[in-house]
FILUM-970110 format. One record per residue (C-alpha): residue number from 1; residue in one letter; x, y, z. Coordinates in steps of 0.02 Angstrom, whole numbers. Layout:
N
NUM/a/X/Y/Z
...
This chain:
853
1/m/-2619/735/-510
2/r/-2737/666/-371
3/m/-2848/825/-416
4/a/-2847/789/-613
5/i/-2907/596/-558
6/s/-3049/665/-484
7/l/-3075/775/-644
8/d/-3082/627/-739
9/l/-2963/691/-854
10/s/-2939/535/-964
11/a/-2782/481/-959
12/m/-2679/639/-931
13/p/-2648/623/-742
14/y/-2570/433/-778
15/l/-2453/515/-889
16/l/-2416/656/-785
17/f/-2393/517/-648
18/s/-2272/411/-751
19/i/-2152/572/-800
20/t/-2161/625/-618
21/d/-2104/467/-569
22/l/-1959/434/-691
23/v/-1884/608/-653
24/i/-1883/576/-478
25/i/-1808/416/-488
26/v/-1688/455/-599
27/l/-1651/622/-528
28/f/-1618/548/-345
29/y/-1532/393/-399
30/m/-1401/487/-511
31/h/-1366/625/-371
32/f/-1390/486/-228
33/w/-1244/377/-283
34/t/-1136/514/-359
35/f/-1133/579/-178
36/a/-1086/407/-128
37/n/-968/392/-244
38/d/-872/540/-191
39/v/-898/528/-3
40/f/-815/330/-14
41/d/-678/263/-105
42/p/-660/88/-186
43/r/-629/11/-36
44/e/-765/72/90
45/g/-899/68/-52
46/k/-866/-122/-65
47/r/-911/-132/114
48/l/-1035/4/145
49/f/-1111/13/-22
50/p/-1214/-155/11
51/l/-1263/-76/192
52/i/-1336/69/97
53/g/-1438/-14/-24
54/g/-1493/-142/111
55/a/-1550/20/195
56/g/-1672/65/59
57/l/-1742/-115/37
58/a/-1767/-107/210
59/g/-1891/54/172
60/s/-1942/-34/31
61/i/-2017/-201/124
62/l/-2073/-74/247
63/g/-2178/35/128
64/g/-2240/-135/27
65/l/-2313/-205/168
66/t/-2410/-39/236
67/v/-2475/-22/67
68/k/-2646/-148/82
69/p/-2703/-67/252
70/i/-2668/109/195
71/v/-2770/66/42
72/h/-2902/-18/120
73/i/-2918/141/232
74/i/-2894/281/95
75/g/-2919/202/-87
76/t/-2796/175/-194
77/a/-2791/344/-281
78/n/-2749/433/-122
79/l/-2587/348/-115
80/l/-2526/487/-216
81/l/-2549/603/-68
82/v/-2437/477/50
83/w/-2309/465/-104
84/a/-2292/664/-89
85/a/-2289/684/113
86/l/-2159/547/115
87/l/-2056/647/-17
88/l/-2072/812/87
89/i/-2015/700/248
90/a/-1842/666/162
91/v/-1798/849/129
92/p/-1716/881/271
93/t/-1624/722/284
94/v/-1543/764/132
95/i/-1512/930/154
96/f/-1433/868/344
97/a/-1332/724/258
98/n/-1256/872/133
99/r/-1206/990/278
100/a/-1133/843/363
101/a/-994/789/214
102/s/-975/974/191
103/a/-922/976/360
104/a/-810/840/363
105/g/-721/896/204
106/v/-760/717/111
107/a/-882/762/-13
108/s/-808/831/-160
109/t/-861/985/-221
110/a/-793/941/-410
111/t/-980/847/-468
112/e/-1067/1041/-429
113/s/-936/1118/-533
114/m/-960/979/-668
115/e/-1131/986/-660
116/e/-1134/1183/-685
117/e/-1024/1176/-819
118/s/-1118/1035/-887
119/a/-1283/1146/-883
120/v/-1186/1298/-975
121/s/-1099/1187/-1112
122/g/-1239/1093/-1149
123/i/-1300/912/-1163
124/f/-1203/883/-1320
125/k/-1022/935/-1258
126/t/-1075/790/-1114
127/m/-1105/674/-1217
128/s/-948/682/-1322
129/s/-857/705/-1164
130/v/-902/539/-1073
131/w/-920/458/-1235
132/e/-710/450/-1271
133/v/-722/338/-1105
134/p/-748/151/-1177
135/l/-812/90/-1007
136/i/-948/225/-1003
137/r/-988/158/-1183
138/i/-1009/-3/-1123
139/l/-1117/39/-988
140/t/-1224/123/-1121
141/y/-1228/-14/-1226
142/m/-1279/-130/-1081
143/a/-1425/1/-1028
144/v/-1510/5/-1200
145/p/-1579/-178/-1203
146/m/-1580/-180/-1034
147/w/-1702/-47/-1010
148/l/-1799/-90/-1154
149/a/-1814/-260/-1077
150/i/-1861/-205/-913
151/g/-1983/-83/-997
152/i/-2075/-236/-1085
153/v/-2070/-353/-953
154/d/-2153/-220/-839
155/y/-2289/-211/-979
156/l/-2298/-400/-984
157/f/-2308/-423/-779
158/y/-2449/-307/-770
159/s/-2551/-368/-890
160/a/-2544/-540/-824
161/m/-2578/-477/-631
162/n/-2732/-371/-701
163/e/-2786/-540/-791
164/v/-2789/-602/-606
165/f/-2843/-458/-499
166/h/-3000/-364/-561
167/d/-3012/-242/-421
168/q/-2891/-96/-424
169/d/-2877/-104/-224
170/q/-2832/-270/-230
171/l/-2693/-280/-352
172/t/-2642/-114/-282
173/g/-2626/-222/-108
174/f/-2547/-364/-214
175/l/-2404/-249/-281
176/g/-2372/-179/-117
177/l/-2354/-367/-57
178/f/-2251/-422/-201
179/s/-2132/-272/-174
180/s/-2083/-324/1
181/v/-2060/-484/-40
182/s/-1946/-430/-175
183/s/-1875/-328/-76
184/i/-1856/-447/76
185/a/-1757/-561/-65
186/s/-1657/-418/-105
187/l/-1622/-374/81
188/i/-1556/-558/119
189/l/-1443/-548/-48
190/q/-1366/-372/4
191/l/-1334/-419/162
192/f/-1259/-601/148
193/v/-1214/-633/-42
194/t/-1170/-471/-127
195/g/-1022/-421/-18
196/w/-957/-608/-49
197/l/-1004/-601/-219
198/l/-888/-453/-250
199/k/-750/-524/-170
200/k/-746/-671/-249
201/l/-801/-622/-421
202/g/-742/-463/-427
203/v/-842/-300/-475
204/g/-823/-328/-668
205/s/-895/-509/-674
206/s/-1030/-454/-547
207/v/-1117/-350/-683
208/l/-1156/-526/-763
209/i/-1274/-579/-617
210/h/-1436/-473/-668
211/p/-1441/-505/-848
212/i/-1414/-681/-824
213/s/-1556/-692/-686
214/f/-1684/-583/-817
215/s/-1643/-700/-957
216/f/-1693/-856/-852
217/g/-1873/-727/-804
218/a/-1892/-698/-992
219/i/-1884/-871/-1050
220/a/-1996/-909/-911
221/l/-2127/-765/-966
222/t/-2114/-816/-1160
223/i/-2169/-1000/-1123
224/r/-2303/-925/-1007
225/n/-2376/-838/-1148
226/l/-2338/-985/-1281
227/l/-2466/-1082/-1183
228/p/-2656/-1064/-1188
229/a/-2770/-977/-1067
230/v/-2875/-1108/-968
231/g/-3017/-1051/-867
232/v/-3018/-925/-753
233/p/-2852/-842/-716
234/v/-2798/-894/-531
235/f/-2642/-838/-456
236/w/-2581/-1007/-397
237/s/-2582/-1050/-607
238/f/-2395/-1081/-680
239/r/-2459/-923/-798
240/s/-2477/-815/-660
241/l/-2322/-881/-554
242/s/-2228/-859/-722
243/a/-2255/-680/-742
244/v/-2207/-657/-548
245/f/-2056/-763/-552
246/a/-2013/-658/-719
247/k/-2031/-503/-625
248/f/-1947/-571/-470
249/s/-1775/-635/-578
250/d/-1779/-443/-614
251/n/-1794/-363/-464
252/a/-1711/-461/-316
253/p/-1536/-451/-424
254/y/-1547/-282/-488
255/y/-1576/-206/-308
256/s/-1450/-296/-241
257/v/-1294/-349/-315
258/g/-1333/-291/-479
259/e/-1352/-101/-412
260/s/-1213/-96/-309
261/s/-1073/-172/-441
262/t/-1130/-74/-561
263/q/-1124/88/-452
264/l/-950/27/-411
265/l/-885/20/-602
266/f/-901/221/-581
267/n/-758/218/-453
268/a/-637/168/-590
269/l/-669/334/-681
270/p/-602/502/-623
271/e/-706/613/-518
272/e/-770/736/-661
273/k/-805/591/-777
274/r/-889/483/-630
275/g/-1015/644/-618
276/q/-1032/656/-812
277/g/-1063/453/-837
278/r/-1171/438/-706
279/a/-1278/588/-751
280/f/-1283/541/-935
281/i/-1317/354/-935
282/s/-1451/385/-766
283/g/-1525/569/-836
284/t/-1510/531/-1028
285/v/-1488/363/-1065
286/e/-1615/286/-942
287/p/-1754/394/-989
288/v/-1723/389/-1155
289/v/-1722/224/-1165
290/t/-1890/206/-1072
291/v/-1982/311/-1165
292/v/-1909/227/-1316
293/a/-1982/57/-1223
294/g/-2185/130/-1185
295/l/-2166/186/-1408
296/v/-2106/20/-1441
297/l/-2241/-67/-1342
298/l/-2361/49/-1421
299/l/-2319/-3/-1578
300/f/-2342/-194/-1534
301/i/-2514/-139/-1471
302/t/-2577/-69/-1600
303/l/-2506/-203/-1733
304/e/-2596/-323/-1610
305/m/-2430/-425/-1591
306/p/-2459/-586/-1485
307/l/-2395/-595/-1315
308/w/-2249/-735/-1337
309/m/-2190/-633/-1480
310/i/-2180/-483/-1359
311/s/-2118/-601/-1234
312/l/-1983/-657/-1374
313/v/-1911/-482/-1388
314/t/-1860/-482/-1226
315/v/-1743/-662/-1235
316/g/-1673/-555/-1384
317/l/-1630/-398/-1289
318/a/-1550/-503/-1155
319/v/-1417/-566/-1269
320/p/-1335/-400/-1306
321/w/-1367/-369/-1138
322/i/-1236/-516/-1073
323/l/-1128/-469/-1220
324/a/-1110/-313/-1148
325/a/-1083/-354/-973
326/s/-973/-472/-1022
327/r/-852/-357/-1099
328/i/-851/-229/-916
329/k/-716/-323/-847
330/g/-602/-314/-971
331/l/-625/-112/-984
332/y/-647/-96/-800
333/l/-482/-165/-776
334/q/-422/-44/-936
335/a/-469/91/-827
336/l/-400/45/-669
337/v/-227/36/-775
338/k/-257/198/-829
339/n/-283/282/-662
340/l/-101/226/-600
341/s/-53/354/-690
342/s/-185/485/-596
343/r/-115/656/-525
344/d/-271/630/-408
345/a/-171/507/-259
346/n/-320/453/-201
347/l/-386/371/-365
348/s/-217/316/-412
349/g/-191/243/-247
350/d/-363/139/-246
351/s/-336/75/-418
352/l/-147/5/-366
353/v/-283/-75/-216
354/a/-400/-136/-346
355/l/-272/-206/-442
356/g/-172/-295/-335
357/s/-319/-397/-265
358/f/-379/-477/-463
359/k/-324/-651/-499
360/g/-378/-741/-654
361/p/-311/-781/-844
362/e/-419/-609/-902
363/v/-301/-493/-801
364/a/-161/-579/-882
365/p/-195/-487/-1060
366/m/-258/-343/-979
367/l/-66/-299/-890
368/f/27/-367/-1072
369/e/-77/-225/-1178
370/a/-31/-108/-1018
371/v/165/-134/-1008
372/t/174/-13/-1153
373/s/82/113/-1090
374/p/156/289/-1101
375/d/136/307/-922
376/e/323/226/-858
377/h/254/200/-675
378/v/81/117/-755
379/a/194/-16/-863
380/m/324/-41/-722
381/f/166/-86/-616
382/a/80/-180/-744
383/l/249/-283/-776
384/e/252/-330/-597
385/l/78/-396/-595
386/l/119/-512/-746
387/q/269/-571/-673
388/n/172/-619/-525
389/s/22/-693/-630
390/n/130/-833/-670
391/d/76/-837/-856
392/k/198/-908/-927
393/e/122/-891/-1092
394/l/100/-697/-1109
395/i/276/-692/-1016
396/g/352/-777/-1148
397/r/300/-679/-1260
398/i/346/-493/-1177
399/h/478/-482/-1311
400/l/365/-426/-1412
401/q/302/-258/-1323
402/l/477/-196/-1319
403/p/477/-74/-1470
404/e/328/18/-1409
405/a/384/20/-1211
406/r/464/156/-1141
407/p/649/142/-1087
408/q/638/90/-911
409/v/518/-35/-949
410/k/632/-97/-1102
411/i/770/-133/-980
412/a/626/-212/-871
413/i/584/-323/-1016
414/l/761/-385/-1045
415/n/788/-433/-872
416/i/621/-540/-876
417/m/694/-619/-1037
418/e/858/-659/-952
419/e/777/-741/-801
420/y/657/-839/-900
421/d/780/-873/-1051
422/i/676/-816/-1184
423/q/771/-871/-1320
424/q/663/-842/-1475
425/g/653/-645/-1436
426/t/815/-596/-1474
427/d/780/-554/-1654
428/v/678/-400/-1586
429/v/819/-370/-1442
430/a/945/-335/-1576
431/p/874/-178/-1646
432/l/908/-102/-1459
433/l/1075/-101/-1480
434/d/1069/60/-1603
435/t/962/138/-1470
436/e/1057/292/-1379
437/d/976/245/-1211
438/v/1152/182/-1122
439/g/1046/84/-992
440/v/915/-11/-1140
441/c/1089/-37/-1259
442/s/1192/-103/-1115
443/a/1052/-233/-1050
444/a/1009/-287/-1225
445/i/1214/-323/-1268
446/r/1190/-414/-1093
447/v/1020/-540/-1158
448/l/1094/-580/-1298
449/g/1257/-617/-1260
450/l/1163/-729/-1131
451/l/1051/-809/-1257
452/n/1131/-797/-1414
453/p/1305/-737/-1423
454/g/1388/-830/-1577
455/k/1241/-744/-1681
456/y/1250/-552/-1629
457/a/1437/-564/-1610
458/a/1463/-429/-1775
459/k/1352/-324/-1698
460/i/1408/-334/-1515
461/l/1591/-302/-1569
462/p/1600/-112/-1595
463/f/1537/-81/-1423
464/l/1721/-144/-1369
465/n/1771/29/-1404
466/a/1619/121/-1333
467/a/1639/275/-1243
468/d/1535/215/-1103
469/m/1609/105/-961
470/e/1448/4/-962
471/l/1435/-45/-1124
472/r/1628/-84/-1160
473/a/1601/-202/-1006
474/q/1449/-293/-1057
475/a/1521/-320/-1248
476/v/1658/-394/-1165
477/i/1583/-523/-1055
478/a/1443/-546/-1203
479/l/1578/-597/-1326
480/m/1694/-702/-1187
481/r/1516/-819/-1210
482/c/1577/-845/-1408
483/r/1673/-1007/-1443
484/p/1856/-977/-1386
485/a/1931/-990/-1575
486/s/1818/-856/-1637
487/d/1864/-684/-1674
488/g/1728/-601/-1539
489/y/1811/-713/-1405
490/e/1990/-654/-1465
491/r/1963/-475/-1459
492/a/1856/-472/-1300
493/s/2005/-556/-1224
494/n/2123/-449/-1269
495/s/2032/-297/-1226
496/l/1997/-367/-1060
497/e/2184/-402/-1034
498/r/2226/-216/-1088
499/t/2105/-144/-959
500/i/2155/-252/-811
501/e/2345/-207/-859
502/a/2298/-21/-884
503/s/2365/120/-733
504/d/2250/272/-770
505/i/2111/294/-605
506/d/1977/281/-731
507/t/2037/116/-819
508/r/2076/44/-655
509/e/1886/55/-605
510/e/1840/-8/-774
511/a/1939/-167/-754
512/a/1859/-169/-567
513/y/1690/-173/-635
514/l/1729/-297/-786
515/v/1792/-422/-667
516/g/1656/-405/-546
517/e/1537/-432/-701
518/m/1627/-589/-769
519/r/1645/-664/-586
520/e/1807/-743/-629
521/g/1902/-768/-472
522/q/2056/-772/-597
523/y/2108/-596/-574
524/m/2084/-597/-390
525/e/2256/-526/-349
526/r/2235/-368/-466
527/l/2069/-343/-362
528/f/2169/-348/-211
529/e/2282/-210/-269
530/f/2134/-110/-311
531/l/2071/-108/-133
532/r/2225/-32/-93
533/d/2212/69/-225
534/d/2243/280/-175
535/s/2082/309/-276
536/e/1900/275/-167
537/s/1809/253/-340
538/v/1919/128/-381
539/q/1927/23/-196
540/r/1735/40/-209
541/r/1721/-43/-374
542/a/1836/-170/-308
543/i/1733/-215/-165
544/e/1572/-221/-278
545/a/1679/-345/-369
546/l/1739/-472/-240
547/v/1556/-473/-160
548/k/1483/-540/-347
549/i/1635/-652/-351
550/a/1614/-718/-183
551/d/1786/-780/-154
552/p/1806/-818/42
553/r/1990/-760/-2
554/c/1908/-582/-4
555/v/1860/-584/172
556/h/2022/-560/251
557/e/2065/-417/126
558/l/1915/-327/161
559/i/1889/-328/343
560/p/2049/-214/377
561/l/1958/-74/280
562/m/1795/-63/390
563/r/1932/52/489
564/v/1907/179/348
565/d/1763/285/387
566/a/1724/330/176
567/l/1733/141/140
568/a/1676/66/303
569/q/1481/48/264
570/d/1522/-29/93
571/v/1637/-136/171
572/m/1523/-206/306
573/d/1378/-220/189
574/a/1481/-328/57
575/v/1543/-430/217
576/i/1339/-480/284
577/v/1309/-533/113
578/m/1451/-673/109
579/t/1362/-715/291
580/d/1454/-890/330
581/k/1611/-854/228
582/s/1627/-684/333
583/l/1588/-775/494
584/e/1767/-863/538
585/p/1885/-718/486
586/l/1763/-589/574
587/h/1772/-699/731
588/r/1974/-712/722
589/t/2002/-535/699
590/l/1893/-465/844
591/q/1952/-579/970
592/t/2147/-538/912
593/l/2083/-346/943
594/v/2009/-388/1119
595/n/2178/-472/1148
596/d/2279/-350/1118
597/d/2273/-222/1247
598/s/2415/-119/1167
599/q/2315/-77/1024
600/q/2155/-45/1119
601/h/2252/90/1224
602/g/2344/171/1076
603/d/2224/183/945
604/p/2059/293/980
605/g/1977/211/817
606/i/1993/31/882
607/v/1803/45/975
608/e/1732/88/831
609/y/1809/-34/731
610/m/1767/-176/836
611/n/1593/-104/858
612/r/1570/-123/666
613/i/1636/-294/653
614/i/1510/-350/814
615/f/1376/-255/718
616/c/1404/-377/554
617/l/1402/-536/676
618/g/1237/-451/722
619/e/1162/-446/540
620/i/1226/-621/500
621/g/1139/-695/624
622/r/1230/-851/645
623/p/1194/-937/814
624/e/1391/-981/838
625/s/1399/-793/888
626/t/1311/-800/1012
627/d/1438/-915/1103
628/f/1593/-806/1035
629/l/1513/-639/1091
630/t/1475/-729/1270
631/e/1663/-769/1313
632/l/1720/-592/1225
633/f/1601/-479/1325
634/e/1698/-492/1507
635/p/1876/-455/1432
636/a/1791/-340/1289
637/p/1810/-156/1342
638/k/1644/-84/1396
639/a/1627/43/1241
640/v/1573/-88/1142
641/h/1453/-180/1264
642/p/1304/-99/1193
643/a/1367/-168/1016
644/i/1363/-345/1100
645/i/1215/-318/1176
646/d/1123/-267/1006
647/a/1209/-407/905
648/m/1150/-522/1044
649/v/970/-467/1001
650/r/984/-455/811
651/i/1049/-644/815
652/k/907/-710/926
653/l/764/-612/822
654/t/845/-686/663
655/q/845/-864/759
656/a/671/-865/802
657/k/605/-816/629
658/s/720/-954/566
659/s/633/-1065/692
660/e/463/-1023/626
661/t/503/-1118/454
662/s/631/-1278/519
663/s/603/-1378/675
664/e/760/-1329/756
665/p/751/-1241/909
666/d/799/-1048/908
667/a/991/-1021/999
668/l/987/-950/1167
669/a/1110/-860/1260
670/s/1205/-955/1387
671/s/1191/-924/1571
672/q/1348/-832/1565
673/m/1285/-717/1461
674/m/1110/-694/1559
675/h/1201/-660/1693
676/h/1285/-507/1609
677/v/1154/-442/1521
678/s/1064/-442/1705
679/n/1198/-350/1775
680/l/1192/-216/1632
681/l/1011/-196/1650
682/n/1009/-177/1825
683/h/1151/-37/1792
684/h/1042/52/1669
685/r/874/30/1770
686/s/968/128/1916
687/s/1035/255/1805
688/i/856/295/1761
689/q/804/292/1919
690/q/976/427/1971
691/e/929/532/1809
692/e/729/560/1842
693/g/775/585/2029
694/r/891/720/1978
695/i/772/810/1871
696/r/633/823/2013
697/s/771/901/2103
698/i/807/1020/1957
699/r/624/1053/1949
700/g/621/1124/2124
701/i/740/1274/2046
702/d/606/1387/2007
703/r/673/1458/1855
704/e/631/1362/1695
705/r/718/1453/1567
706/a/885/1430/1648
707/t/866/1247/1671
708/f/754/1178/1511
709/l/919/1134/1445
710/l/986/1039/1577
711/i/830/952/1613
712/d/830/886/1427
713/a/1021/841/1448
714/l/952/727/1600
715/r/803/656/1512
716/q/934/618/1357
717/s/1025/539/1467
718/s/866/436/1554
719/d/794/369/1386
720/y/953/308/1330
721/h/968/198/1496
722/e/786/161/1445
723/v/827/100/1269
724/r/968/-4/1340
725/g/879/-68/1478
726/l/726/-141/1324
727/k/894/-205/1235
728/c/944/-321/1400
729/l/766/-378/1403
730/q/761/-428/1240
731/i/887/-547/1293
732/l/831/-602/1445
733/n/630/-625/1351
734/e/547/-667/1198
735/p/628/-508/1096
736/g/447/-474/1016
737/m/356/-444/1154
738/i/478/-310/1218
739/r/504/-223/1060
740/a/319/-185/1059
741/a/310/-133/1229
742/g/456/-15/1167
743/s/353/44/1047
744/n/211/107/1153
745/l/343/182/1252
746/r/394/310/1139
747/r/219/356/1104
748/s/129/500/1168
749/e/-22/453/1232
750/p/-14/419/1412
751/r/-118/232/1388
752/s/0/169/1259
753/k/134/201/1394
754/a/33/120/1520
755/e/-1/-44/1416
756/a/187/-48/1375
757/i/223/-45/1562
758/e/97/-175/1591
759/v/162/-293/1477
760/l/356/-276/1536
761/s/287/-322/1711
762/e/227/-472/1639
763/s/391/-524/1570
764/g/471/-591/1712
765/q/561/-542/1881
766/d/695/-411/1773
767/g/548/-350/1685
768/r/444/-308/1839
769/h/591/-211/1916
770/f/617/-125/1760
771/a/433/-95/1738
772/r/432/-4/1911
773/i/546/108/1867
774/l/462/163/1715
775/e/319/189/1798
776/t/390/313/1922
777/k/467/392/1754
778/y/288/410/1656
779/f/190/415/1791
780/p/269/491/1949
781/e/168/512/2121
782/p/123/680/2160
783/k/244/763/2279
784/s/297/924/2352
785/i/446/990/2303
786/e/556/1078/2410
787/d/651/1232/2362
788/p/840/1140/2335
789/e/999/1234/2362
790/t/1052/1287/2164
791/t/1237/1272/2199
792/e/1234/1089/2276
793/v/1106/1049/2130
794/l/1227/1101/1991
795/k/1381/1059/2074
796/q/1355/863/2055
797/f/1327/881/1868
798/i/1501/979/1820
799/g/1624/853/1867
800/p/1729/760/1739
801/e/1642/586/1766
802/e/1508/680/1679
803/g/1459/656/1489
804/v/1526/837/1422
805/w/1357/892/1359
806/l/1283/863/1551
807/r/1418/967/1604
808/a/1392/1125/1479
809/c/1210/1109/1507
810/s/1248/1139/1715
811/i/1403/1268/1655
812/y/1255/1371/1567
813/a/1133/1362/1704
814/a/1251/1421/1846
815/g/1277/1557/1741
816/e/1090/1593/1706
817/l/1048/1564/1883
818/q/1191/1693/1967
819/a/1277/1540/2046
820/k/1408/1638/2123
821/d/1453/1512/2228
822/l/1522/1408/2088
823/s/1631/1540/2045
824/e/1797/1434/2098
825/e/1727/1288/1994
826/l/1698/1366/1837
827/k/1887/1468/1842
828/a/1937/1296/1851
829/l/1836/1239/1716
830/v/1913/1377/1609
831/e/2077/1267/1598
832/d/1983/1094/1548
833/p/2044/1016/1391
834/d/1885/1003/1308
835/p/1848/1181/1229
836/y/1666/1145/1230
837/i/1666/1158/1419
838/n/1790/1306/1434
839/r/1726/1397/1321
840/h/1541/1380/1418
841/a/1647/1421/1580
842/q/1700/1586/1520
843/l/1545/1638/1467
844/a/1457/1586/1617
845/l/1588/1675/1714
846/v/1552/1832/1606
847/k/1366/1815/1663
848/l/1418/1812/1846
849/d/1542/1961/1824
850/v/1676/1852/1883
851/a/1850/1870/1788
852/a/1923/1694/1736
853/m/2084/1720/1816
C-alpha cells in the first residue's frame, strides 16, 4: 500500500487500505472476544472484561499521543509501515496466550472445531443455525442500524475536520490526539463506571447506553449541518465542536460499557452458538453493513444530498437501534432461563447465578413464562424466583400456567394457590381432577377443598372410593369442609369413622395418616393405640399424625418409643419439632432414669435411651435445660457425660444466635457446670498426652507393618479426646471461635493447624493448656527414640481397662513381632468373654507357634 501511494495509483491504495483495515479489525475482535469468553465465565467476565478493555484503551491512548511526533518525522503515508510493524510485534503475544490457555486447560477447543465445521458447511448453514437463536437475531437487528449510523457519522466527522485542517499531516496529528482523548475518556469510564453500571443495571440494560449517547451526538450533528457556515472554519467554532462531540459520543461509550456489555451477552449462549453468533455478527453482519454504509454514502454524494439531510438519517437510524437494544434484556433473560436445562454444568451454573442477581419488574414476566418450560428444573427454579420477586399481580395469575406446566410444577403452583388463597383460579384447577398423576390430583383436591369445597363437592365425592390412600384422605378432608348438613359432609364423615374403626394394617395406616392431615384432636386415643401397634408402618404414621396435631398429651406417649431403635429417629424428630411442649416431659423422664439406679444397672439399653433424650434437649436449645443438665451431671452415669456436654454446646450456640436478634443475653453455664467441664477438659488433655506418649514409644519398634494398626488405634483415641476437649472449650469460651479452630485442626496443612493452636492459646487459661498439648501432638520436637522393650510396651495395652479395638491391635502386634514373652498373657486371653479378643489371641499364639492350652 505504501508503494502504491508513491506510484500515484489513484484511489486504489486507499480502497485497499480500507478493506485490509476492516478485515484485520473484524477478524481480531471476533477471535479475541471468542477466546476471552471461552477462558472466562460470566462472573469473571464482569470483573475482568472492563480491565481488558481498559488495557486496549491504554494502547489507543499511547498510540494516539505518538501519532503527531511520528508524523512530524516520517510523514502521514509512512504510518502504514509503523502499523505493519506493530501487527508483527503482536504475533508472538497471541501465540503465547493461546499456548498458555491450552496448557492450563481453560480455553475450549469447541470454537476451533466449530469454525472448521462452519468453513466446510458454508456460511449459509451457519447463518441458518444462529438465526434460530432469538438473542442473536436481536443483536443482528441492533447491529444493522448501528453500523450504518456509525459509518455515516464517520464520514460527516471527517468531512467537518477536512474543513478545519487543510494540511494532511495536521489532520493526522489531530486525529491521533482525538483518538487519545476519546480513549482516555473511555478508559476512565471502563475503570470506574463500566463495572458499576454492569452491576447496577445488569448486562441487558447497559447495552442501551451506547445508542442513547450516540443519539445525542447525531442530533448535535444535525443541528450543526442545519446552521450556515460563516467565515473561515476554525476548530473552536460550534460547527467543529458539534462534529467532535458527535464522534466522541460514539467512541467513548462504545469502547467502554458498550463493548463490554455486548460481549457479555454472548455468555448467555451455549458455547457452540456463542462462537457462531460472534462470527456471524462480527464476521458477516458488520463488514456487510459497513460496505452498505459506503454504498449509501456514495449514493448520497452522487445525488448531492445536503449534509443536514444525511445527518438526519443518522438520527432516524438511532431509533430502531434503541428499540432493538431495549428488547435485549428480555431475550437475555430468556436465554439464561433456557440455559438452566443445559448439560453443560458451567453454563447452567453461571446462568443460575446470573438469574439470581436480577431484580426488578421486568424479570417477573420472563419467569412467569418460564414456568411452563418443558424442562422441569428450569420451571421449578423460575417459579421459586417468581415467588421471591413478590410480584403479587403475576403470582395471582399463576393458575393460568397450570394447563401447560409439568406435573411437579403443577403441584408447586397448587401449593402457591393454597398459600396465597387464589380463589379465582379454581376453575382452572378443577380439570386436574381427571389427571392420572396421583400427586397432581391429590393437590388439586386439597386446593379445591380449601378454596371452594361446596362448588366442587360432586367432583370430589368419587375419590372417597379411590384406590390410592392419599386421594381418599384428601377427599375426606375436602368434603369435611362442606356444610355439616350437606351430602358430601355426611358421606365423608361416615368414611372417616369406618376408616378409624377398621382393623387391617393398610386401613389402620390410612386412618393414622388421615387423622394427622385433619389435625383433629378428638381421635387422640385412637392414635395412641396406633403407637402401640405391631406394625412399624402404622406406628410411623401415628408419630407423623401426632406431630401435626401437636397436642401436649402426645409427648408423654412418644418419649418411651425412643427406646425402640427402629422408631427412635422418627420419635426424636417429632419431639424436637414440638419444642416447648416436649421440654418438661423430657426433663421429668430423664430425671426418673437417673434416680433409678436399679434400672440403670439392669437394662443395658438405658444409657442409649438417656443419650437420645439429652440429644433432644440440646436440639431444642432452651436455656432451662442448662440448669437442669448441670444438676444432673454429677449423679448421671459417666457414659452420658459426653452427650450432656454436646447438648450444652448446642444450647449455648442456639442462645448465641437468638441473642443476635433480641436484647436478652445468652444463657451461660453455671459455675458448678464450669467446674465439671473444666475437670473433663483436664481428663481429655491428659488422655491426649498419654496416647501421644504411647505412640512415640511404639514408633521406637522398628517394625512398621506390625505396629501400624496399634498406632492407628492410639491415634483414634487421641483424636477422640481432642474432639471431646474442644467441646468442653466451647462451653468455657466463645463456641464459634473454638469450632472454627477445630475445623482448621482437621485440615491436613500444617499452617492451618498452627493457626488453630494459636487461636486456642488465646482462649483463656484452659485453652492455653489444651493448645500446648496439641502443639506437642502436631509439632513434636525431634528427639532420639531409644529402642523400647517390646514386651513391656505391648503389655500395657492388652489389659481389660483398655478398649476392645486397642487390645485387639496389641494382640495382633504381639503375634507379628514374635513377642513370646507375652505367651502366658495371650493364653489367658483365649478365655476372654469377648469373642473378638479371644479369637485374636488364638491367632497370635499360632504365629508364636505356642499351643493355646
